BAGULUM-466494 format. One record per atom (N, C-alpha, C): residue number from 1; atom name; x negated, y negated, z negated; residue in one letter. Coordinates in nm, 4 decimals. Each point is the difference from the previous one (the first is absolute). Example, Ala and Ser with C-alpha at 12.3 -4.5 7.8 and 13.67 -1.06 7.14 Angstrom:
BEGIN
   k  a        u        v        w r
   1  N  -1.3190   0.5690  -0.7800 a
   1 CA   0.0890  -0.1190   0.0000 a
   1  C  -0.0900  -0.1200   0.0000 a
   2  N   0.0350  -0.1050   0.0720 s
   2 CA  -0.0820  -0.1190  -0.0060 s
   2  C   0.0770  -0.1090  -0.0730 s
This chain:
BEGIN
   k  a        u        v        w r
   1  N -13.7760 -11.4268 -13.4122 m
   1 CA   0.0045   0.1085  -0.0165 m
   1  C   0.0696   0.0484  -0.1643 m
   2  N  -0.0287  -0.1121  -0.0842 l
   2 CA   0.0440   0.0196  -0.1314 l
   2  C   0.1520  -0.0055   0.0103 l
   3  N   0.0393  -0.0775   0.1002 s
   3 CA   0.1583  -0.0291  -0.0192 s
   3  C   0.0940   0.1399   0.0467 s
   4  N  -0.0771   0.0608   0.1009 g
   4 CA   0.0355   0.1299   0.0320 g
   4  C   0.0017   0.0893  -0.1005 g
   5  N  -0.1057   0.0021  -0.1056 l
   5 CA   0.0006   0.0821  -0.0998 l
   5  C   0.1049  -0.0199  -0.1007 l
   6  N   0.0117  -0.1261  -0.0104 l
   6 CA   0.1234  -0.0526  -0.1103 l
   6  C   0.1292   0.0538   0.0395 l
   7  N   0.0397  -0.0195   0.1345 v
   7 CA   0.1226   0.0554   0.0450 v
   7  C   0.0027   0.1519  -0.0024 v
   8  N  -0.1184   0.0622   0.0100 g
   8 CA  -0.0190   0.1607  -0.0092 g
   8  C   0.0435   0.0469  -0.1392 g
   9  N  -0.0726  -0.0712  -0.0879 v
   9 CA   0.0181   0.0224  -0.1359 v
   9  C   0.1515   0.0006  -0.0673 v
  10  N   0.0760  -0.0982   0.0568 f
  10 CA   0.1307  -0.0309  -0.0314 f
  10  C   0.0986   0.1221   0.0558 f
  11  N  -0.0292   0.0329   0.1279 n
  11 CA   0.0710   0.0953   0.0870 n
  11  C  -0.0293   0.1410  -0.0750 n
  12  N  -0.1283   0.0317  -0.0338 l
  12 CA  -0.0112   0.1321  -0.0415 l
  12  C   0.0458   0.0264  -0.1304 l
  13  N  -0.0062  -0.1138  -0.0751 v
  13 CA   0.0390   0.0335  -0.1572 v
  13  C   0.1780  -0.0002   0.0014 v
  14  N   0.0446  -0.0880   0.0991 m
  14 CA   0.1440  -0.0007   0.0049 m
  14  C   0.0431   0.1550   0.0553 m
  15  N  -0.0577   0.0370   0.0793 a
  15 CA   0.0147   0.1419   0.0841 a
  15  C   0.0077   0.1259  -0.1326 a
  16  N  -0.1050  -0.0353  -0.0716 a
  16 CA   0.0064   0.1031  -0.1212 a
  16  C   0.0760  -0.0216  -0.0932 a
  17  N   0.0749  -0.1397  -0.0245 a
  17 CA   0.0803  -0.0311  -0.1032 a
  17  C   0.1551   0.0502   0.0373 a
  18  N   0.0195  -0.0352   0.1220 s
  18 CA   0.1249   0.0024   0.0346 s
  18  C   0.0952   0.1443  -0.0257 s
  19  N  -0.0462   0.1010  -0.0068 r
  19 CA   0.0755   0.0989  -0.0448 r
  19  C   0.0382   0.0042  -0.1386 r
  20  N  -0.0985  -0.0511  -0.0874 t
  20 CA   0.0318  -0.0179  -0.1523 t
  20  C   0.1094  -0.1084  -0.0122 t
  21  N   0.0066  -0.1189   0.0739 w
  21 CA   0.0843  -0.1142  -0.0053 w
  21  C   0.1362   0.0608   0.0404 w
  22  N  -0.0173   0.0834   0.1149 g
  22 CA   0.1334   0.0762   0.0345 g
  22  C   0.0669   0.0783  -0.1063 g
  23  N  -0.0552   0.0691  -0.0705 g
  23 CA   0.0491   0.0915  -0.1082 g
  23  C   0.0391  -0.0777  -0.1010 g
  24  N  -0.0547  -0.1255  -0.0319 i
  24 CA   0.0529  -0.0863  -0.0963 i
  24  C   0.1024  -0.0633   0.0315 i
  25  N   0.0344  -0.0618   0.1208 g
  25 CA   0.0985  -0.0195   0.0658 g
  25  C   0.1273   0.0703   0.0078 g
  26  N  -0.0469   0.1448   0.0026 d
  26 CA   0.1358   0.0869   0.0001 d
  26  C   0.0451   0.0212  -0.1462 d
  27  N  -0.0945   0.0078  -0.0940 r
  27 CA   0.0397   0.0218  -0.1436 r
  27  C   0.0682  -0.1324  -0.0720 r
  28  N  -0.0739  -0.1057   0.0476 h
  28 CA   0.0497  -0.1285  -0.0881 h
  28  C   0.0660  -0.1158   0.0827 h
  29  N   0.0351   0.0259   0.1185 g
  29 CA   0.0714  -0.0838   0.1073 g
  29  C  -0.1019  -0.0704   0.0770 g
  30  N   0.0447  -0.0311   0.1107 r
  30 CA  -0.0768  -0.0866   0.0946 r
  30  C  -0.0042  -0.1372  -0.0477 r
  31  N   0.0932  -0.0585  -0.0274 r
  31 CA   0.0123  -0.1472  -0.0653 r
  31  C  -0.1253  -0.0325  -0.0947 r
  32  N  -0.0253   0.0945  -0.0944 a
  32 CA  -0.0881  -0.0188  -0.1139 a
  32  C  -0.1292   0.0097   0.0559 a
  33  N  -0.0293   0.0843   0.1020 v
  33 CA  -0.1378   0.0248   0.0516 v
  33  C  -0.0385  -0.1306   0.1097 v
  34  N   0.1109  -0.0300   0.0570 l
  34 CA  -0.0288  -0.1011   0.1081 l
  34  C  -0.0033  -0.1550  -0.0923 l
  35  N   0.0464  -0.0101  -0.1067 i
  35 CA  -0.0185  -0.1415  -0.0868 i
  35  C  -0.1373   0.0198  -0.0494 i
  36  N  -0.0376   0.1217  -0.0632 t
  36 CA  -0.1384   0.0250  -0.0577 t
  36  C  -0.1058  -0.0200   0.1111 t
  37  N   0.0016   0.0414   0.0984 a
  37 CA  -0.0757  -0.0024   0.1101 a
  37  C  -0.0213  -0.1469   0.0736 a
  38  N   0.1438  -0.0875  -0.0192 l
  38 CA  -0.0366  -0.1410   0.0755 l
  38  C  -0.0670  -0.0712  -0.1133 l
  39  N   0.0400   0.0127  -0.1524 a
  39 CA  -0.0669  -0.0971  -0.0876 a
  39  C  -0.1433   0.0358   0.0009 a
  40  N  -0.0336   0.1483  -0.0056 s
  40 CA  -0.1477   0.0213  -0.0052 s
  40  C  -0.0779  -0.0374   0.1283 s
  41  N   0.0715  -0.0085   0.0921 s
  41 CA  -0.0706  -0.0655   0.1453 s
  41  C  -0.0459  -0.1495  -0.0089 s
  42  N   0.0921  -0.0546  -0.0548 s
  42 CA  -0.0196  -0.1580  -0.0150 s
  42  C  -0.1314  -0.0340  -0.1058 s
  43  N   0.0209   0.0907  -0.1209 l
  43 CA  -0.1252  -0.0230  -0.0914 l
  43  C  -0.1215   0.0476   0.0424 l
  44  N  -0.0053   0.1213   0.0834 v
  44 CA  -0.1294   0.0291   0.0845 v
  44  C  -0.0418  -0.0901   0.0941 v
  45  N   0.0878  -0.0688   0.0924 m
  45 CA  -0.0190  -0.1064   0.0900 m
  45  C  -0.0743  -0.1279  -0.0554 m
  46  N   0.0566  -0.0292  -0.1404 m
  46 CA  -0.0711  -0.1002  -0.0859 m
  46  C  -0.1233   0.0346  -0.0382 m
  47  N  -0.0109   0.1164  -0.0307 a
  47 CA  -0.1502   0.0424  -0.0417 a
  47  C  -0.1011   0.0334   0.1273 a
  48  N   0.0681   0.0098   0.0922 f
  48 CA  -0.0820   0.0157   0.1261 f
  48  C  -0.0633  -0.1313   0.0283 f
  49  N   0.0832  -0.1089  -0.0116 g
  49 CA  -0.0550  -0.1328   0.0404 g
  49  C  -0.0961  -0.0823  -0.1015 g
  50  N   0.0001   0.0702  -0.1242 l
  50 CA  -0.0874  -0.0357  -0.0859 l
  50  C  -0.1126   0.0970  -0.0358 l
  51  N  -0.0280   0.0989   0.0764 a
  51 CA  -0.1112   0.0944  -0.0042 a
  51  C  -0.1265  -0.0946   0.0288 a
  52  N  -0.0941   0.0488  -0.0715 g
  52 CA  -0.1310  -0.0569   0.0023 g
  52  C  -0.1183   0.0681   0.0783 g
  53  N   0.0341   0.1144   0.0086 s
  53 CA  -0.1116   0.0749   0.1108 s
  53  C   0.0639   0.1009   0.0846 s
  54  N  -0.0690   0.0370   0.0957 v
  54 CA   0.0492   0.0972   0.0653 v
  54  C   0.0512   0.1131  -0.0539 v
  55  N  -0.0608   0.0711  -0.0897 w
  55 CA   0.0490   0.1245  -0.0609 w
  55  C   0.1238  -0.0331  -0.0681 w
  56  N   0.0408  -0.1109  -0.0568 m
  56 CA   0.1146  -0.0519  -0.0627 m
  56  C   0.1086   0.0096   0.1043 m
  57  N  -0.0320  -0.0405   0.1357 l
  57 CA   0.0921   0.0107   0.0970 l
  57  C   0.0318   0.1230   0.0208 l
  58  N  -0.0783   0.0924   0.0166 f
  58 CA   0.0227   0.1646   0.0192 f
  58  C   0.0836   0.0401  -0.0967 f
  59  N  -0.0346  -0.0077  -0.1272 i
  59 CA   0.0762   0.0347  -0.1244 i
  59  C   0.1386  -0.0522   0.0028 i
  60  N   0.0383  -0.1250   0.0172 v
  60 CA   0.1307  -0.0486  -0.0097 v
  60  C   0.0771   0.0208   0.1459 v
  61  N  -0.0649   0.0236   0.1118 r
  61 CA   0.0805   0.0528   0.1261 r
  61  C   0.0217   0.1610  -0.0418 r
  62  N  -0.0731   0.0649  -0.0638 g
  62 CA   0.0341   0.1498  -0.0234 g
  62  C   0.1207  -0.0057  -0.1033 g
  63  N  -0.0030  -0.0814  -0.1131 l
  63 CA   0.1142  -0.0147  -0.0725 l
  63  C   0.1485  -0.0270   0.0699 l
  64  N  -0.0262  -0.0997   0.0918 h
  64 CA   0.1022  -0.0374   0.0954 h
  64  C   0.0870   0.1339   0.0709 h
  65  N  -0.1171   0.0711   0.0463 g
  65 CA   0.0449   0.1217   0.0835 g
  65  C   0.0775   0.0875  -0.0918 g
  66  N  -0.0632   0.0115  -0.1391 l
  66 CA   0.0522   0.0897  -0.0931 l
  66  C   0.1469  -0.0247  -0.0592 l
  67  N   0.0040  -0.1597  -0.0131 l
  67 CA   0.1281  -0.0406  -0.0703 l
  67  C   0.0900  -0.0648   0.0823 l
  68  N  -0.0347  -0.0298   0.1180 g
  68 CA   0.1099  -0.0590   0.0933 g
  68  C   0.0496   0.0745   0.1357 g
  69  N   0.0328   0.1002  -0.0466 t
  69 CA   0.0619   0.1091   0.1114 t
  69  C   0.1633  -0.0350   0.0335 t
  70  N   0.0084  -0.1275   0.0220 t
  70 CA   0.1444  -0.0339   0.0496 t
  70  C   0.0391   0.0672   0.1190 t
  71  N  -0.0659   0.0166   0.0863 a
  71 CA   0.0399   0.0630   0.1250 a
  71  C   0.0365   0.1366  -0.0059 a
  72  N  -0.0487   0.1062  -0.0744 v
  72 CA   0.0598   0.1131  -0.0283 v
  72  C   0.1408  -0.0075  -0.0845 v
  73  N   0.0055  -0.0792  -0.0727 t
  73 CA   0.1334  -0.0157  -0.0593 t
  73  C   0.1085  -0.0604   0.1044 t
  74  N  -0.0259  -0.0982   0.0515 i
  74 CA   0.0998  -0.0562   0.0978 i
  74  C   0.0284   0.0913   0.1246 i
  75  N  -0.0809   0.0847   0.0398 k
  75 CA   0.0224   0.1087   0.0992 k
  75  C   0.0923   0.0905  -0.0515 k
  76  N  -0.0025   0.0321  -0.1231 a
  76 CA   0.1074   0.0975  -0.0699 a
  76  C   0.1043  -0.0492  -0.0325 a
  77  N   0.0026  -0.1418  -0.0410 a
  77 CA   0.1350  -0.0645  -0.0381 a
  77  C   0.0767  -0.0357   0.1300 a
  78  N  -0.0420  -0.0401   0.1159 v
  78 CA   0.0542  -0.0280   0.0902 v
  78  C   0.1217   0.0951   0.0606 v
  79  N  -0.0624   0.1048   0.0191 p
  79 CA   0.1254   0.1279   0.0460 p
  79  C   0.1193  -0.0195  -0.1224 p
  80  N  -0.0400   0.0147  -0.0925 e
  80 CA   0.1197   0.0190  -0.1234 e
  80  C   0.0853  -0.1427   0.0228 e
  81  N  -0.0590  -0.1188   0.0131 i
  81 CA   0.1000  -0.1229   0.0032 i
  81  C   0.0667   0.0235   0.1399 i
  82  N  -0.0680   0.0437   0.1246 a
  82 CA   0.0769  -0.0045   0.1094 a
  82  C   0.1136   0.1337   0.0027 a
  83  N  -0.0174   0.0974  -0.0476 s
  83 CA   0.0941   0.0597  -0.0231 s
  83  C   0.1035  -0.0083  -0.0771 s
  84  N  -0.0183  -0.0719  -0.1062 a
  84 CA   0.1010  -0.0598  -0.0765 a
  84  C   0.0965  -0.1197   0.0653 a
  85  N  -0.0875  -0.0680   0.0833 a
  85 CA   0.0881  -0.1129   0.0628 a
  85  C   0.0883   0.0480   0.1240 a
  86  N  -0.0559   0.1340   0.0431 l
  86 CA   0.0734   0.0356   0.1244 l
  86  C   0.1348   0.0882  -0.0681 l
  87  N  -0.0033   0.0264  -0.1070 m
  87 CA   0.1425   0.0828  -0.0554 m
  87  C   0.0947  -0.0971  -0.0475 m
C-alpha cells in the first residue's frame, strides 16, 4: 500500500507543477529546464536511496515530482524538433 502512495505522491505533485515548469520552459528555453530537471532528478534519487524513514521517502518523492518534470518538457520540445527537421 505504501508503494502505491509513493507513486501517487510523485504523480500528484508532478501534475500540479507541470504548468509552472511549462511556463518556465517557454520563457527560458526548454533545454535549460530539461537540464535542471535531469540534474535534480539524479540528486533526488540519491536522496531517496539514503532516506532513513517512510516520511522521508514521501518528502523526497514529492520533491522528485516537483523538480523532475522532464515529461512535460520533452512533450513540448518534440514537435518543435520534428517540425524543424521536416523543413
